[in-house]
C-alpha positions as CSV (number, residue, x, y, z in Angstrom):
1,M,62.5,115.6,104.1
2,S,64.1,112.1,104.3
3,P,62.4,109.1,106.0
4,T,64.2,109.6,109.2
5,G,62.9,113.2,109.5
6,P,63.9,116.5,108.9
7,A,67.3,117.8,109.3
8,A,68.4,119.3,112.5
9,S,69.3,122.6,110.7
10,D,65.6,122.8,109.7
11,F,64.8,124.0,113.3
12,P,66.1,126.7,115.3
13,V,68.1,125.9,118.4
14,L,66.0,126.3,121.4
15,S,68.8,127.2,123.8
16,A,71.4,130.0,123.6
17,Q,73.8,127.1,124.9
18,G,74.1,125.4,121.6
19,H,73.3,121.9,121.0
20,V,75.2,118.7,121.0
21,T,74.6,115.5,118.9
22,F,76.4,112.3,120.3
23,L,77.0,110.3,117.0
24,G,77.9,106.7,116.4
25,A,80.4,106.5,113.5
26,G,80.4,102.5,113.4
27,P,83.2,100.2,113.4
28,G,85.3,101.7,110.5
29,D,83.4,101.3,107.4
30,P,82.3,104.7,106.1
31,G,79.2,103.2,104.6
32,L,77.7,102.1,107.8
33,L,77.1,105.5,108.9
34,T,73.2,106.4,109.1
35,L,71.2,108.8,107.1
36,R,70.7,110.8,110.2
37,A,74.4,111.1,111.1
38,V,75.1,112.5,107.7
39,E,72.3,115.0,108.0
40,A,73.8,116.1,111.6
41,L,77.2,116.2,110.2
42,A,76.2,118.3,107.6
43,S,74.8,121.2,109.9
44,A,77.6,120.9,112.7
45,D,79.6,123.9,113.5
46,V,82.1,122.0,115.6
47,L,83.2,118.3,115.1
48,V,84.7,116.6,118.1
49,A,85.7,113.2,116.9
50,E,87.8,110.3,117.9
51,P,90.9,110.0,115.8
52,E,89.9,106.4,114.7
53,V,86.6,108.0,113.1
54,L,87.7,111.5,111.9
55,D,88.3,110.5,108.4
56,V,85.2,108.6,108.2
57,V,83.0,111.6,109.4
58,R,84.8,114.6,108.3
59,C,84.0,114.3,104.5
60,H,80.1,114.7,105.4
61,A,80.7,117.9,107.4
62,R,80.4,121.2,105.7
63,A,83.4,123.1,104.5
64,G,84.9,125.3,107.4
65,V,83.6,123.0,110.5
66,S,85.9,123.2,113.2
67,T,87.6,120.1,114.1
68,P,89.5,120.8,117.3
69,E,92.1,118.0,118.3
70,L,91.1,115.7,120.9
71,T,93.3,115.0,123.8
72,V,91.9,112.9,126.5
73,V,94.1,113.6,129.8
74,D,95.0,110.5,132.0
75,V,96.2,110.4,135.4
76,A,100.1,109.5,134.2
77,S,100.3,112.6,132.2
78,T,98.9,115.0,134.8
79,T,101.3,113.3,137.7
80,A,104.3,113.6,135.4
81,G,103.9,117.4,135.0
82,V,102.6,117.4,131.4
83,P,100.6,120.5,130.7
84,V,96.8,119.5,131.2
85,L,95.3,119.5,127.7
86,R,91.5,119.9,127.0
87,D,89.7,116.5,127.1
88,A,86.4,115.7,124.9
89,A,84.1,116.7,127.4
90,N,85.7,120.2,128.1
91,L,85.8,120.6,124.1
92,V,82.0,120.0,123.8
93,M,80.9,122.0,126.6
94,E,82.8,124.9,125.6
95,A,81.6,124.9,122.2
96,A,77.9,124.3,123.1
97,K,78.0,126.9,125.8
98,G,79.3,129.2,122.9
99,G,75.9,128.6,121.4
100,R,77.3,126.4,118.5
101,R,76.0,123.1,117.2
102,V,78.4,120.3,118.1
103,V,78.6,116.8,116.7
104,R,80.8,114.4,119.0
105,A,81.7,111.4,117.0
106,V,82.6,108.1,118.7
107,T,83.6,104.6,117.2
108,G,80.7,102.1,117.1
109,D,77.6,103.3,119.2
110,P,77.5,106.2,121.5
111,G,75.6,104.0,124.3
112,L,77.6,100.9,124.1
113,D,81.2,101.8,123.0
114,G,83.3,104.3,124.7
115,N,82.4,106.6,127.6
116,A,79.9,108.9,125.7
117,G,77.4,108.4,128.7
118,A,79.5,110.6,131.2
119,E,79.5,113.3,128.6
120,M,75.7,113.1,128.0
121,L,75.3,113.5,132.0
122,A,77.6,116.6,131.8
123,C,75.2,118.3,129.0
124,A,72.1,117.2,131.1
125,A,73.6,118.9,134.5
126,A,74.5,122.1,132.5
127,G,71.2,122.3,130.6
128,V,72.8,121.8,127.3
129,P,70.0,120.1,124.8
130,F,71.4,117.2,123.2
131,E,70.3,114.0,120.9
132,V,71.8,110.7,120.4
133,V,72.3,109.2,117.1
134,P,72.7,105.3,117.2
135,G,75.7,103.6,115.3
136,V,76.5,100.1,114.4
137,A,78.0,98.8,117.4
138,N,81.8,97.1,117.2
139,V,80.5,93.9,118.9
140,V,77.7,93.7,116.2
141,G,79.2,95.1,113.2
142,V,82.7,93.4,113.3
143,P,81.2,89.8,113.7
144,A,78.8,90.5,110.8
145,Y,81.8,91.5,108.5
146,A,83.6,88.5,109.8
147,G,81.0,86.1,108.7
148,V,79.9,85.1,112.3
149,P,76.3,85.3,112.8
150,L,75.6,85.9,116.6
151,R,72.1,84.0,116.5
152,D,70.4,81.6,114.4
153,A,67.0,80.0,113.7
154,Q,67.5,77.8,117.2
155,G,68.2,81.2,118.8
156,A,70.8,81.5,121.6
157,D,71.8,83.6,124.4
158,V,74.4,86.3,123.5
159,R,76.8,87.8,126.1
160,F,78.8,91.0,125.5
161,V,82.0,91.3,127.6
162,D,84.6,94.0,127.8
163,A,87.6,92.3,128.7
164,R,89.3,95.6,130.0
165,T,86.4,96.1,132.8
166,A,85.1,92.5,133.3
167,S,84.8,91.2,136.9
168,D,85.6,87.9,138.0
169,R,81.7,87.4,138.4
170,C,81.3,88.3,134.8
171,W,83.8,85.7,133.6
172,S,82.3,83.0,135.8
173,E,78.8,83.5,134.6
174,V,80.0,83.7,130.9
175,G,82.2,80.8,131.1
176,A,79.5,78.7,132.9
177,S,77.0,79.2,130.3
178,D,76.8,78.1,126.7
179,A,76.0,81.4,125.4
180,T,77.8,83.1,122.4
181,A,80.2,85.2,124.0
182,V,81.3,88.4,122.2
183,V,84.5,89.8,123.8
184,A,86.0,93.2,123.2
185,T,89.8,92.9,123.9
186,T,93.2,93.8,122.4
187,L,95.2,91.3,120.3
188,D,97.7,90.4,122.9
189,S,95.1,89.8,125.5
190,V,93.0,87.5,123.4
191,A,94.9,84.3,125.0
192,A,94.1,85.8,128.6
193,A,90.4,86.2,127.8
194,A,90.4,82.8,126.4
195,G,92.3,81.4,129.5
196,E,89.6,83.3,131.8
197,L,86.6,81.5,130.1
198,V,88.2,78.0,130.1
199,S,88.7,78.7,133.8
200,A,85.4,79.4,134.4
201,G,84.0,76.2,132.8
202,R,84.1,76.7,129.3
203,K,85.9,73.6,127.2
204,P,89.2,74.1,125.5
205,D,87.9,72.9,122.2
206,T,85.0,75.8,122.1
207,P,85.6,77.4,118.5
208,L,86.7,81.0,118.5
209,T,87.2,83.8,116.0
210,V,89.3,86.8,116.4
211,T,89.3,89.9,114.1
212,V,91.4,93.0,113.8
213,A,90.3,96.1,112.0
214,G,87.1,94.8,111.6
215,T,84.8,96.3,108.8
216,T,87.8,97.8,107.1
217,T,90.0,96.7,104.2
218,R,92.8,95.8,106.7
219,Q,90.4,93.4,108.5
220,R,92.0,89.9,109.3
221,T,90.2,87.2,111.1
222,W,91.7,84.0,112.8
223,T,89.7,80.8,113.5
224,A,91.0,79.0,116.4
225,T,89.5,77.2,119.8
226,L,89.9,78.7,123.2
227,G,92.8,76.4,124.0
228,T,94.8,77.1,120.8
229,I,94.3,80.7,120.0
230,A,97.8,81.6,121.5
231,Q,99.4,79.1,119.3
232,V,97.6,80.0,116.2
233,L,98.6,83.7,116.5
234,K,102.3,82.6,117.3
235,Q,102.1,80.5,114.3
236,A,100.8,83.3,112.0
237,K,103.6,85.5,113.3
238,V,101.0,87.9,114.4
239,L,102.1,88.0,118.2
240,P,104.5,89.1,119.7
241,S,104.1,92.3,117.8
242,P,104.3,96.1,119.2
243,D,100.9,96.6,117.7
244,G,99.7,94.0,120.1
245,H,97.6,96.7,121.6
246,Q,95.3,97.0,118.7
247,P,91.6,96.2,119.6
248,V,89.7,93.0,118.4
249,I,86.5,91.4,118.9
250,A,86.6,87.7,119.6
251,V,83.5,85.6,119.2
252,V,83.2,82.3,121.5
253,G,80.7,79.6,120.5
254,E,79.8,77.1,117.9
255,R,78.8,79.8,115.5
256,S,82.6,80.7,115.3
257,S,83.3,77.3,113.7
258,A,85.7,77.2,110.8
259,A,83.4,75.2,108.5
260,Q,80.8,77.7,109.1
261,R,83.0,80.9,108.7
262,D,84.4,79.5,105.4
263,Q,80.7,79.6,103.9
264,L,79.9,83.1,105.6
265,A,83.1,85.1,105.2
266,W,81.6,87.4,102.6
267,F,83.8,90.5,103.2
268,E,87.2,89.0,103.3
269,S,86.3,86.8,100.2
270,K,85.7,89.9,97.8
271,P,87.8,89.5,94.7
272,L,90.3,92.3,95.6
273,F,89.9,92.2,99.0
274,G,92.7,94.6,100.7
275,W,94.4,95.1,97.3
276,K,95.9,98.5,97.1
277,V,95.1,99.7,93.3
278,L,96.9,102.4,91.8
279,V,94.5,104.4,89.7
280,P,96.4,107.1,87.5
281,R,93.8,109.4,87.2
282,T,92.6,112.8,89.0
283,K,90.2,112.4,91.8
284,E,87.4,113.7,89.6
285,Q,88.1,111.5,86.8
286,A,88.3,108.5,88.9
287,A,85.4,109.0,91.3
288,S,83.2,106.4,89.9
289,L,86.0,104.0,89.0
290,S,87.5,104.1,92.5
291,D,83.9,103.4,94.0
292,Q,83.4,100.3,91.8
293,L,87.1,99.1,93.0
294,R,86.0,99.7,96.6
295,S,83.0,97.4,95.9
296,Y,85.2,94.7,95.1
297,G,87.2,95.3,98.6
298,A,90.2,97.3,97.1
299,V,91.6,100.4,98.4
300,P,92.0,102.4,95.4
301,H,95.0,105.2,95.3
302,E,94.4,108.2,92.6
303,V,97.5,109.6,91.3
304,P,97.2,112.4,88.5
305,T,99.6,111.9,85.5
306,I,98.3,114.7,83.6
307,A,97.5,118.5,84.4
308,V,94.9,120.3,82.5
309,E,95.9,124.1,81.4
310,P,94.4,126.7,79.3
311,P,95.2,127.1,75.6
312,R,98.1,129.3,74.9
313,T,96.1,131.3,72.5
314,P,92.4,131.7,74.1
315,Q,90.8,133.7,71.2
316,Q,89.7,130.5,69.0
317,M,87.8,129.4,72.1
318,E,86.5,132.7,73.0
319,R,85.1,133.1,69.1
320,A,83.8,129.6,69.4
321,V,81.8,130.1,72.7
322,K,80.3,133.1,71.4
323,G,79.3,131.3,68.2
324,L,77.2,128.9,70.4
325,V,75.3,131.9,71.6
326,T,74.7,133.6,68.5
327,G,73.6,130.4,66.7
328,R,76.6,129.6,64.5
329,Y,76.2,125.7,65.4
330,E,73.8,123.0,65.2
331,W,76.0,120.3,67.4
332,I,78.5,120.6,70.0
333,A,80.5,117.5,70.6
334,F,82.4,116.7,74.1
335,T,85.1,114.2,73.8
336,S,86.1,114.3,77.3
337,V,85.2,115.5,80.9
338,N,87.8,118.1,80.6
339,A,86.2,119.6,77.6
340,V,83.0,120.2,79.4
341,K,84.9,121.7,82.4
342,A,86.7,124.1,80.0
343,V,83.6,125.2,78.1
344,R,81.6,125.4,81.5
345,E,84.8,127.8,83.0
346,K,84.4,130.0,79.8
347,F,80.6,130.2,80.2
348,E,80.9,131.3,84.0
349,E,83.6,133.9,82.7
350,Y,80.9,135.4,80.3
351,G,78.3,135.0,83.2
352,L,76.4,132.3,81.0
353,D,74.8,128.9,82.3
354,A,73.5,125.8,80.8
355,R,70.4,128.0,79.2
356,A,73.0,129.0,76.5
357,F,72.7,125.6,75.0
358,A,69.0,126.1,74.1
359,G,68.3,125.0,70.5
360,I,71.8,123.1,70.2
361,K,72.2,119.4,70.0
362,V,74.9,118.1,72.3
363,A,76.8,114.9,71.9
364,A,79.0,113.2,74.7
365,V,81.3,110.5,73.8
366,G,80.5,108.3,77.1
367,E,78.8,107.9,80.3
368,Q,81.3,110.1,82.2
369,T,81.1,112.9,79.9
370,A,77.4,112.9,79.7
371,A,77.3,112.7,83.7
372,A,79.5,116.0,83.8
373,L,77.3,117.5,81.3
374,I,74.1,116.6,83.4
375,D,76.1,118.1,86.4
376,F,76.2,121.2,84.4
377,G,72.5,121.2,83.8
378,V,72.5,119.8,80.1
379,K,71.1,116.5,79.2
380,P,72.9,115.2,76.2
381,D,71.1,114.3,72.9
382,L,73.7,111.8,71.8
383,V,75.7,109.3,73.5
384,P,77.0,106.1,71.8
385,S,74.6,103.0,72.2
386,G,77.9,100.9,71.5
387,E,81.4,101.7,72.2
388,Q,82.3,104.8,73.9
389,S,84.9,106.2,71.8
390,A,85.1,108.7,68.8
391,A,84.4,105.7,66.3
392,G,81.3,104.7,68.5
393,L,80.0,108.4,68.6
394,L,80.4,108.4,64.5
395,E,78.4,105.2,64.4
396,D,75.3,106.8,65.9
397,W,75.8,110.4,64.5
398,P,73.3,111.5,61.9
399,P,74.4,112.4,58.4
400,Y,73.8,116.2,57.8
401,D,70.5,116.7,56.0
402,P,69.9,120.2,54.4
403,V,66.2,119.7,54.7
404,F,66.0,119.1,58.6
405,D,69.3,120.8,59.7
406,P,69.3,124.6,59.4
407,I,73.0,124.8,60.2
408,D,75.7,122.4,59.0
409,R,78.2,123.3,61.5
410,V,79.8,121.3,64.6
411,F,81.6,122.9,67.5
412,L,84.4,120.4,69.0
413,P,86.2,121.4,72.0
414,R,89.1,119.2,72.6
415,A,92.6,118.8,73.9
416,D,95.6,120.0,72.2
417,I,96.1,116.5,70.9
418,A,94.4,116.1,67.7
419,T,91.2,114.3,67.1
420,E,91.4,113.5,63.1
421,T,89.2,110.3,63.4
422,L,86.3,112.2,64.7
423,V,86.7,115.4,62.6
424,A,87.2,113.2,59.5
425,G,84.2,111.2,60.1
426,L,82.0,114.4,60.7
427,I,83.0,115.7,57.5
428,E,82.4,112.5,55.5
429,L,78.9,112.8,56.9
430,G,78.4,116.5,55.5
431,W,79.2,118.3,58.4
432,E,81.6,121.4,58.8
433,V,83.6,121.2,62.0
434,D,85.2,124.0,64.2
435,D,88.0,121.9,65.8
436,V,89.0,124.1,68.8
437,T,91.6,123.8,71.2
438,A,89.7,124.2,74.8
439,Y,92.6,123.0,77.0
440,R,96.0,121.5,77.1
441,T,97.3,118.4,78.7
442,V,100.7,118.5,80.2
443,R,102.4,116.0,82.5
444,A,101.6,116.3,86.1
445,S,103.9,116.9,88.8
446,P,105.5,113.8,90.5
447,P,103.5,112.1,93.4
448,P,105.0,112.0,97.0
449,A,108.2,110.2,97.6
450,D,106.3,107.4,99.4
451,T,103.9,106.9,96.7
452,R,106.8,106.7,94.2
453,E,108.6,104.2,96.4
454,A,105.5,102.1,96.7
455,I,105.1,102.1,92.9
456,K,108.7,101.1,92.3
457,G,109.0,98.8,95.3
458,G,106.0,96.8,94.8
459,G,103.7,98.5,97.4
460,F,100.7,98.5,95.1
461,D,99.0,95.3,94.1
462,A,97.6,96.2,90.9
463,V,97.8,99.4,88.6
464,L,95.0,100.3,86.1
465,F,96.2,101.9,82.7
466,T,93.5,103.6,80.9
467,S,95.5,104.9,77.9
468,S,99.2,104.8,76.5
469,S,99.9,108.4,77.4
470,T,98.6,107.6,81.0
471,L,101.2,104.9,81.2
472,R,104.0,106.8,79.5
473,N,103.2,109.7,82.0
474,L,103.2,107.5,85.1
475,V,106.5,106.0,84.3
476,G,107.9,109.4,83.5
477,I,106.7,111.2,86.9
478,A,106.9,108.2,89.3
479,G,108.8,105.3,87.6
480,K,108.1,101.8,86.3
481,P,105.7,99.4,88.5
482,H,107.5,96.5,90.3
483,N,107.3,93.2,88.3
484,L,105.1,91.8,91.1
485,T,102.4,94.4,90.6
486,V,99.6,93.2,88.3
487,I,99.1,95.4,85.2
488,A,95.7,95.9,83.7
489,C,95.2,97.7,80.4
490,I,92.2,99.1,78.8
491,G,93.0,97.8,75.4
492,P,95.6,96.1,72.9
493,A,97.3,99.6,72.2
494,T,97.6,100.4,75.8
495,A,98.9,96.9,76.2
496,K,101.4,97.2,73.5
497,T,102.9,100.4,75.1
498,A,103.1,98.6,78.5
499,E,105.0,95.7,76.8
500,E,107.5,98.5,75.1
501,H,108.2,99.7,78.6
502,G,109.2,96.2,79.8
503,L,105.8,95.6,81.6
504,R,104.1,92.4,81.8
505,V,100.2,92.6,81.2
506,D,98.3,90.6,83.3
507,V,94.7,91.9,82.6
508,L,93.1,93.2,79.3
509,S,89.9,94.7,79.4
510,P,87.2,92.9,76.9
511,E,86.1,96.5,75.9
512,P,87.6,99.9,75.9
513,S,85.9,100.9,79.2
514,V,87.2,101.8,82.5
515,H,84.4,100.0,84.2
516,K,85.0,96.9,82.1
517,L,88.6,97.0,83.0
518,A,87.8,97.2,86.7
519,E,85.5,94.2,86.1
520,A,88.4,92.2,84.4
521,L,90.6,93.1,87.2
522,A,88.0,91.6,89.8
523,A,87.8,88.6,87.8
524,F,91.5,88.1,87.9
525,G,91.5,88.7,91.6
526,A,88.7,86.1,92.2
527,Q,90.8,83.3,90.1
528,R,93.8,84.0,91.9
529,R,92.1,83.6,95.1
530,D,90.3,80.2,93.9
531,A,93.6,78.9,92.7
532,A,95.3,79.5,96.0
533,K,92.2,77.8,98.1
534,E,92.4,74.8,95.7
535,A,96.0,74.3,96.3
536,G,95.6,74.7,100.0
537,D,97.8,77.6,100.0
538,P,97.0,80.8,102.1
539,V,95.3,83.7,100.1
540,T,98.0,86.6,99.8
541,R,98.0,89.9,97.7
542,P,100.6,90.3,95.0
543,S,102.4,92.9,97.2
544,E,102.7,90.5,100.0
545,R,105.2,88.3,97.8
546,R,107.9,90.9,97.9
547,P,110.6,90.4,100.3
548,G,109.9,91.4,103.8
549,A,106.2,92.1,103.0
550,R,105.0,89.1,105.0
551,R,106.9,90.2,108.1
552,R,105.6,93.9,107.8
553,R,101.8,92.3,107.2
554,S,102.2,90.5,110.5
555,T,102.2,93.9,112.7
556,T,98.7,94.9,111.3
């Protein structure tokens, strides 16, 4: 049981007509979903989500959840003779009346953003039970991410205005006051909204911020005044644009002053904000690394460069696994997540589980390998206290002692690439080693064409290379990264391989750790940002320096 109460699935549905949860998905950042929202999504039979938030919520839904396409019918399409498609309310009611548990996900908050109220009334009229899970409203979340507090210690009146439906009376009241005004509008309508406020009495020099794609890594904020916003957007080549219909949140008032926002713009000041970073690893391998990159504001893009296949001759692996059960080994040493996966799959093939490791000491070469073992139900006895490598493992490995060690043999499941360093070191410590090929690594298939083009054309801001083989494989399947792309390498050997391929190495990890490599890239990004600000230059990403990049950026 969580602090927010039991999950909806813990209780039976009291109506044969199902149940509807109206859920606020927030402005765009997946991290703004509430715990209750995640619980509701996990128990949904049907997920009806606005296109803008479908990707935010779908990952929390159970496998097999139905996600019907949401198409809202408008008057124009009906009068034009276009076949009438099911709208949101019809989809929700149809599923609920069929006895299914429905989650209706909307952008922002159901009670403040969108038209969820009408759908709630439809449920009430039909006797369909429903609940509301509040979300972070756009008019609250976006200013927070833009570094614009709506109130301070002195307090202030805050008015929320939807420019699409605001009446003349609304503009007059807000314009005549000194309240902080939070205006929901579109990029090409900002200047008109500013004009309405000036006409109603606001001074033209009143500070104004405009934020597009708020709370996402595509967020951009412009600071101006009511009188200059049209000129600022034009000089920034933001308008005119075919994407002028994009929704924005504008904040009008002294709390939008440039001086204050420069100090409070925490989100857009992240060291890798908006950087598209290529991570040449599988999603499973890159999970924690990608999370770390996101914490720096980056957009990680995983591209596997190797594929894992079973050994050509599985008999040696089969004998070794049987030896684990019969007590042949004192130790088993895992040097990769893939080795853990290979042994786990062989266990499952034989109907075994983690209990078969009873009485056997287990070593892991590093934290990620240890995490894979723990997920399997095995807590490793030995993880390097220093360098996470074969050498680091040997530093902590105890020598064989015939008095205390009843068995002198170590099982080492590995890739088809030799591990002489570890084998030789264990033998020197007095151990016998069964060095067994548990899996083969082969070059992965090429990534999609658009990814290959982005790699070669400078669409990525940085790429992380965690080994020489990773670098060679990426170049082999996708081509060489553009010379504007920042190249980050995990160690001197990988850096040397990069230079041999004609790549300039910009970042070198101080330690052979993927997380230290990500830290080093973030430090590089922070230095680059600080240098641009000190020189009075705009802060740009490496990919924005290529021909045409600035023009394309202006459309977002």
